[in-house]
N, C-alpha and C positions, 0 to 999 in steps of 0.2 A: 439762295436756295439752301436749306438746311441739309446737313449730312444725312439725317433720317429720311428726308424726302428723296434724296438721291439714292439711298440704299434700297428703298422699296417704293416703287411707284405702284401703289396698292391695286391689286386686281383680284378677281375671284379665282377660285381654284382652277389651275390651268386645264383647259379642255381643248384638245387638238382636233379639229375637224377631220372626219374620216377621209382618207385619201386612197389612192390605188393600193390594193393589197400587196403588190409586189414592191412597193416603196416603204421599207421599214423605217422607223424613227432613226434619225442620224444618217440617212442615206447620202446627203451632200458630202459629208466628211468621208464616208466610205468610198464613194465614187471618186472623190478627189485623190485620196491617199492610196487606197488599194489599187486603183487604176493608174497611178502616176507613171509607171514604166511605159504603159500604152500611150498616155498623153505625150510623153517625151518622144516616142517613136513617131507619133503622128504630127509632131511639130506644134503641139497645143499645150506644152508644159506651163506656159505663162498665162494663156487665155483661160485655162480651166479654173484658175483661182477666181476670176471675175464671174464666170458662169455659175460656179457653185455658190459664190457670195450672193448672186442674184436669187438663186433658189432658196438660200437661207433667209433672205429678206422677205420672200413670199410667205414662207412658213411662219416667220415672226409676225408678219402682218395679219395672218389668220388667227394667231394666238391672242391678239388683242394687246392691252397695255403691257409695257415692258418693265422688267426689273433691270436696273443698271448697277454696276459695281459701286461700292462705296468709294468716295474719292474720285468720282467720275467728272466732277466739274472742271478740273484742269484740262482734261482731254477734250471735253466739249468746247471749252474756250479756245483750245489749240486748233481744233477743226475750223472754228470761225475765223481765227487768226490766219490760218493757212489759206482759206478761201479768199480772204481780203487781198491776198497777194496777187490775184488776177489783175488788179488795177495797176500793178507795177511791172508786169511782164515786159512792157515796151520801154521801160525806163532804162537809161544807159548808166550803168554803175561805173564809178571812177576806175580808170585804167583798163576798161574792158572794151571789146569791139562793139560798135553800134549795130543797130539792125536786129534781125532775128524774126520779126514779123510773125507769120502764121506758125512758124516752127516753134517759137516759144510758147504760143498758145496751146499747140498740140502737146508739147512737153508738159505744160502745167496740167492739162486735162488728164493725161495718163497717170501722173503721180497723184493728182487729186482722187482719181479712180482707185488707186491703191489704198489711200487713206480710208476711203469709204468702205472698200472691201474688207480691210482688216478690222474696222470697227464693227461691221456686220458680223464677222466671224466671232468676235469677242462676245457680242450680245447674244448670238445664237447659242454659244456654249453656256453662257450664264443663264439662259432662259429655257433650256431643254433638259434640266437636271432630272426631271421625272421620266422623260422619254429616252434619254441616252445616258448610259452610265458613265461615270468618270473613268472606270477601268477600261471601257471600250475606247474612249478617246485617247487615253494614255497608250494603249496597245497599238492604236493606229499611228501615233507619233513614233512609237518604238519601231514599228514596221518601216517607217521612213528612214530610220537609222540603218536598218538592214538593207534597204534599197540603195541608199547613198553609199554605204560601205561596199555592197556588191558591185555597183557600177565603178567604184574606185578601184577595186581589185581587177575588174575587167580592163580598166584603163592602164593598169600596170602591165597586164599580160598582153593586151592588144591595143596599144595606144593610138594606132593609125586608123582604127575602125570608125567609119562614118558612112552615112548614106543619105539619100534625098528623101525628105519627108513628103507626105501628101500635101501639106500646106505649101511647100515650095512649088508644087505643080499647079496649085489652084490660084495662088496670088499672082498678080502681074509681075512680069520680069523686072521692070524698073523698080518695083518695091523690094523684091527679093534680092536684087543686086546690091542694095545698100548694106554695108557691113553690119550695122546695128540689127536690122531686121533678120538678116541671114543668121547671125549668131543666135537669135532667139528661137528660130524655127528649124535650124539645120542640126539633126542629131549627130553628135560626135562625142567620143569618149574622153578626149583630152585636148589640151592646147599645149604648145611647145614653147619653152623658154630656153635661152642660151646664156643667161647672165652668170651661170656658174662656170662658164668657160667651155661648156659642151651642151648639146641639145638635151633637155630634160622634159619629157612629157609630164604634164600636171593634170590630175583628174578634174573633169568638169561635169560630166553627166551624173544625174539627169537635170543639171542646171546649166545656164548659159556660160558661166565663167568659173574659173578655178577658185577664186575668192568666194563666190557664192556657194560652191561646193563645201568649202571649209566652214563658212558661216553657218550653213544649215546643219552640217554634221555636228558642230559644237552644241547646237540647240536641241537636236534630237537625242544626243547621248544620255542626258539625265533621265529622259523618259524611258530609254532602253534599259538603263540600270534598274529603274523602278519596276518595269514590267517583266524583266527577265531574271531579276535576282530578288524580287520582293516576296512577300508572304504567299501570294497566290501564283507564283511563277510556274510551279509544277515542273513539267519536263523541260521547260525553257531554261531552268537554272543549270542544267547539265550542258546545254548547248551554248549558253551565253559566253563562257570564257573563250571558246573557239572563235566566236564572232569578233570578240575584242582583239584577239591576237591577229586575226585576218585584217582588222582595221588599221593595225600599226603600219602596214606597208603603204597603202595609199595616203595615210596621214603624213608619213615621212616624205614620200615622193611629191606630195602636193606643194612642198616648199612654203607652206603657209605659216609664217611666224605668228600671225594673229591667232590662228587655230591652236598652235602649240601653247601659246601663253594662256589662251582661254581654257584649255583643258587642264593646265597646271593650276590655274586659279580655281576652277571648279572642284578639283580634287582637294585643294587646301580648304576651301569653304565648306565642302561637304564633311570633311574630317572634323572641322571645328564644330559644326552643327551637331554631328553625331556624338561628339564628346560632351557637349553642353546638355544634350538630351539624354545622356546616360546610356546610349546604345553601344555598349562595349563590344559586343560580338561583331556588329556591323563595322565599327571603327577598326577593329583588328583585321577583319577581312580586307577592308580598303587599304590599310597600311601594308599588309602582306602582299596584296596584288601589285601595289605601286613599287614596292621594293624588288619583288621577284621580276616584274616586268622591266623595271629600270636596269637591273643587272643583265638580263638577257639582251635588252636593247643595246646597251653600251658595248656588249661583247660581239654584236653583229655588225655587218657592213653598213647597215642603215645609219649607224651613229656617225660614220664619216660623211654621209650626205647631209645630215642635220648640222654637223659642225661646219661644213663648207658653206651651207646656207647662212648660218649665223655670221660667218666671217665675210660674207658677200652682201652688204646692206642693200645694194641695187636701188630700190625705190625710196630709200629714206629721204633723199634730197627733194624728190618730187612731192612726196607726201607732206614733208615739213613746209615746203614752199607753198603748196596749195593751201594748207591750213593757215599759215601766216597771212597769205594774201586775202583769203576769205574774211578773216577777222578784221584786217585792215580796211578792205573795201566796204564791208558792212558798217563798221564803226564810222567811217567817213561819210558814207552816202545815205544809208537807211538803217540805222541801228535798231529801230523799234520793230519794224515789220519786214525788213529784208526786201528782196526783189522778185519773189514769186517763183522764179525758175533759175536754172544754172546760167552761167555766163562764160563767154570765151575771152581769154586774156588777149591783150595786145602784146605781141612779142613773146618773150620768155621771162623767166624769173630774173634773168641777169640783164636783159636788154630789151628795149622796145623794138629793136630791129631783129632780134633773135626769133627763132622759130624752127619748125620742122624742115629738114632737108632730106634728100635721098640717102645721104650718108649717115644722118643722125635723126632717126624718127623720135628718139627720146628727148631731143632738144626742144620740142614743142611742149608748152605747159599743158597739162590736162585741163579740161573745162573746170572752172571754179564751181564748187558744189559737189564735186566727185571726190574719190579717194577717201570716202568715209561718210556715213550717214550724218555724223555730227556736223560736218562742214556743209552738207546740204541743208540741214536744219538752220544753221546760222545764216547762210546766204539767202535762203528762200523764205524764211519766216522771221528773220531778225533775232535779236537776243531775247525779245519778249516771247516769241513763239518757242524758241529753244528752251527757255525756262519753264514754260507751261508743259511742254512734252516731257522733259526730264523730271519735273515735279510729279507728274502722273505716275511714272515708273517708280519713283522713290516712294510715294505713298503706298502703292500696291506692294512693294517689297517690304516696307516696314510693317505693314499690317499682318503679314504672315511670317515675319523674321523670327518670332519666338515660338512659332507653332511646332509641336513635337512630332506631328504626323509625318510619315515618309513623303506624302504628297506636298507638305509644306516645304520640306527641304528641297525636293525636286523643283518645284515651281520657283522658289527663291533663287536657286542655282541657275535656272534658265534665264531669269530676268537679269541677274548679275552678269552672266556671260553675254546676254543680248546688248546691254549697255556698254560693256567693254568693247564689243565688236563694232559699236557705232563709230568708234574712232578710226577704224581701219577698213571697214567694209561698207559698201553701199547697201545697207540692210533693207531698204524699203522694197518689199517684194515678198517672196516666199518666207524669208527669215522673220520679217515683221508679222506675217500671218501666224507663224508659230508663237511668237512672243505675245500677241494679243489673245490667241486661244489660251495660252497659259494664264493670262489675267482672268479670262472667263472661267477657267477652272478654279482659280483662287476665289472668285465671287461666290462659287457654290458653297464654300465653307460658311457663309453668312446665312444660308437658307436653313429652315427647319429640316430636321432629319427626314420627315415624311414627304418632303418635296425633292429629295435627292434619290435617284435610282441606285439600288445596291450594286 
């Protein structure tokens, strides 16, 4: 299929069938993001992504033929590759525990659902340029940075706050009692870790895990900078610096090294892009903010927490062991297409007889395919699927890498951070939803100006 055919699946001028007057264009994204604190409190923070993706699919179906982003072929092939993994979910990978049965099928179904949902979100954004302005979507994602930061500050001030959600009351007790389901539907502001030598609450809300909090925050930040410091920021430009200062506290107490590295990389990349594009004033403002913020931060007690975290690797061994084992198992057993789902190791990284004990919960190896989306890609889709997925992100990044517009810098920064986070965070979920929406925004740049809402 040619790139031209992929770029434009020709259709007549978009005509959206009239719907209920109270449903304005773009309402699925508005309901999803503006209402996200409510969905979290109701225990629906994960389900709402699927519900709104289904609504987007209905809207796209009514619009008729779709426009897909240029360079869409690798992603389409990746989806086919991923679906083919269903035939391998019952296979036993070398060195892993046999069995799994219906549990593996359920696992595969959930993650396949996520891939479908994020693809729909990307196509929805790419095909609604006339109905939903780019500025509106950017501001919704910037709002999510405010939400994530606000919950992070609350986690620092009231780390023990939690309550029972309506979903916990509705679902059967035997379902709610499982740790995985309870984590997804039980609203709590933080989780506690003691690897620094003392109990340290780490922000989680409005997401299930602390790492998910850090992953999402890193992806929302570039959109916040664009919406609150850009040309049309208005009153937001005066408030924005205070929001960023407030974000420093939960970012530090999250103990998320992946988040810290991502933010540093984003700042360096944005500075280089601004310099190349000749945006001197913006570059000066960025450098000044980093210098002043760095000096203040190093002079504060927060610096001691960061330094202690850096000196306490904690999960390095488990992450490295998981990555090495995933690559080894996939290479030996199913290098091309992987195994469809995650696998449980036999024993620990050090011994077949090893494993979790009451005195050492960390002695158990984490499931293979966790500890980073990259390792899920390798194990579940093989090196073939991994190459297809990463090539799609690379193509989209390179297409806008020289764009001088602020939106080009923002979206490229988001994709760069997203791929970096693949190595340390299990990104398939809300974070990938944002990454694919970003690619949908990139696709709008290829459309004629009269097809893009101002």
